[in-house]
N, C-alpha and C positions, 0 to 999 in steps of 0.2 A: 227288430234285431233277430238274427238267426241264432238259435240256441244249440240245436243238435242236427246232425246229418245221419240218417239211417241208411245202411247199405244192406238190403235184404239178400238172402241167398239166391244164387242163380248160376246156372252152368256156364254162363258167358263171362263170369267175373274171375279174374286171376289175382285179386288182391289189390288192384289199383283203385285209387280214389279219382274218379272222373266226374267233375262237376257237371259235365254236359250229359251224363248218362241218365236216361229217363227212369232207371230203377232206383235212383237216390231219392230219399224222402227228406225234404228240408222242413224243419219245425221251429217255430218261434215260441216265446213265452206264452203259456196257456194252451198251446196246441196239444191235442191228444191223438194217439194212433193205436188201434187195437191190432193184435197179431194172433195168428192161429191158422187153422186149415181153411176156414171159410165155409160158406154153404155151397152145395153142388151147383155148378153152372153160374155162380154169382161171385161177387167180391164185396162181402160185407165187412172185411177187415182190410186195413191199409197195408199190412205186412203179411203176405201169404207164405205159410210154411207147409208145403204140400207133402205131408207124411200122415198116413192113417193113424199113427200113434199120437198125433197132436190134436188137442181139442179144437173145435171149430172157433171158439173164442178163448184162447189160452191166456191172454193177458193184455196189458195196456201200458204204453209209454206216455208220459206226460212231460213236456218241456217246461222248465222253470226259468229263472233268470239266467244263470250260467251253469246249470246242471240239469239233471233229469230224474224222474221217478219211474219206478217199475211196479206194476201191480200184477200179482200172480193169481189168476182165476181158478187154478187147479185146487182140488180138494185134498189131494194126497201126494203131490209131487212138488219138490222144491226146484227152483231154477237157479242156475249159476250165472253170475256176471263176472267175467274175468277181466283183469286189468292187463291189457296187451303190452304195457310198459313196465309191469310190476314183477316180473320174474316169478310167476306162479301165484301172485296175489289175486284173491277173488272174494266176492261176497255171495252168500246163499240167501235167496229170497224164499221164505217159507210158504207153504201152501196157504192160500187165502190172504196173504199179506198184501195190503193196499198202500200204494204211494211210498215204497221204499226208496230213499234217496240214493243215487249213485254218484260218487265223487270223482270217478275216473274220467280222464279226457279221451282215452282210447279204450273202448269196452267191446267185449264179445258176449252176447247173451246166448247161453247154451241150454237147450231143452232136451230131455230124454225122448227118444223116438223109436219106432220099430226098426228103422234103418241104423240105429246106433244113437246118434245125436243130431239135432238140427240146430243151426246157429245163425245169428246175424250180427252185424257190427253196428255200433253206435259211436259217433264222434261228437265231442263237445268242444268245438274250436273256440268258443267264447269264454272258456274257463277263466276265472279271475284269480290272480295271484297276490294282489295287494288289497287289504281291507280298507277301502275308501269310506266305509260307513263310519269310521272313527274320525274322519276329517271334520273340522269345524265348519259351520255354515249349513244352510238349508239348500234345498233344490234337488234336482235329479243327480244321480250318480254319474261320474265320468266313466265311460267304457273305453278301455284302451283299444285303439284301432288294430293293433297287432299284438294280441295277447300270446306271448311265447313262453313256454316253460323251459328254462335253462337246464332242467334235469332230464328232459325227454330226449329220446333217441333222435327224433327229427331235428332237434336243435344241434346235436352233434353233427348231423349231416350238413346242416346249414353252415356251421363253423368250418367244417372241412372244405365245403364248396368255396367259401370266401377266403380261406387261408392264404393262397398265393397273393391275392391283392392286399391282404392285411400286412403281409410281410414285405411286400414291394408294390406300392400303388401303381407303378408303371408297368407291372406285369399283367398283361391282358389274358393270360392263359387261365382257363377254368378246367378243373379236373372232371373227368367223366364219372359215371356211376361206378364203374369198376375200380377206378382210382380211389374214389371215396371209400368204397367197401374195404379195399386193401389198407387204406390209411387208418381206418377205425378198428380193424380186427384185433390189434393188440390189446384193446380194452376188453375187460372181462364181460361187459354187457353187450359187446359187439362181436363175440367169437364166431357166431354163426351168420353174421351179416352177409347178404348176397347182393349182387348187382340189381336184381329185381326188387329186393327189399329197399335198396337205396332209391330206386325210381318211385317206389310206393311213397316213401317219405317226401320226396321232391314234389310229387303230385299233391300230397296233402298240404304241404307248405304253400304251393302255388294256388290251389283252388280254395282251401278252407281257411288257412291261417292268414296269408297275405293277400288273398283274393285278387290275384292277377287276372287280367283279361287277356288270356293267351288263346288267340284264335288260330285257325289253320291258315297258313300262308299258301296262296296258290302256287302250285308247282314245287312246293317244298316237301322233301321226304320226311319220314319219321325222325331220322337223326337230326335233321335241320331244325325241326320243331322242338325236339328235346333240348338241343343246344341253345335255342332262343329262350326257352323257359328257364334253363339254368342261368343264363346271362341276366335275365330280368330279375330273377330271385336275388342273385348276388348284388346287382346294382341297387335294388331297393333296400336290401338289408344293410349295405354299407352306407348308403346315402342318409338313412335315418338312424344310424347307430344301433340297429338291432343286434348286430354282431360287431364286437370291438376287439381290439388287440388283447385286452384282458381275458377274453374268452379262449384264447389259444391254449391256455393252461389245461383246458378240458381235453385236448387232443393228446394222443400218445407222444412221448418224447421221441425226437428224431435221432437222438444220440444212440450209437451202438455200444453195447457193453464192451469194456476193454478186456481182452483175453488175458487171463492170468498166466504168467510165465511159470513153467514147470521147474521145480527145484532140481538141482543136480543130485 
């Protein structure tokens, strides 16, 4: 079972989650990966952070069951782990701290560097939201095949994508990324949502959460592939009840405020 996906820094990345990208590091329970500058001419760390202010072995990630741990090998510098869905929430991992548990599904690890800061992202798509350990009976735990967090921004994107078909099953229209961004912007948490950010969440849903096998179709342009991806996401989410009519209350109201008549 895949526990976390690590997206190292790189000039070619624009924030997209691309499961086919060779730079992504997939880790399962018990896997470890060191990060840092590495040795000259070699690669003794799994996550290379090429800044002269970063130690050659700055720390380590360890994948657990549905979360991950971070070890800080620095003697005098703390590392920050930011919750990308938490409006500024973060944890500080003190110098020398080993195995600090990270509970966030979307994380950014930030290290001080000569260039300012160096960062990389860690995704934990198998996050558990129900405590099945309290269920009676013995045996292995049941892992939900589609572990979605209804409080996450990616879930709002999925609901907005499925909204036309939830309101009218005969409606075959799917909103584009720009339409979804505009639909969600009235929400406080989505004020700055952009088209590229929506595509980022769609990629994360397709590749990490729902694990769609979206291959390149011969002769299809980028828009066609993106449209096919959105169509498959909506179809799967509706077919298995991952998004239901009750979730529409998460979206902004479509009612326009009634203008008050001015008094005489």
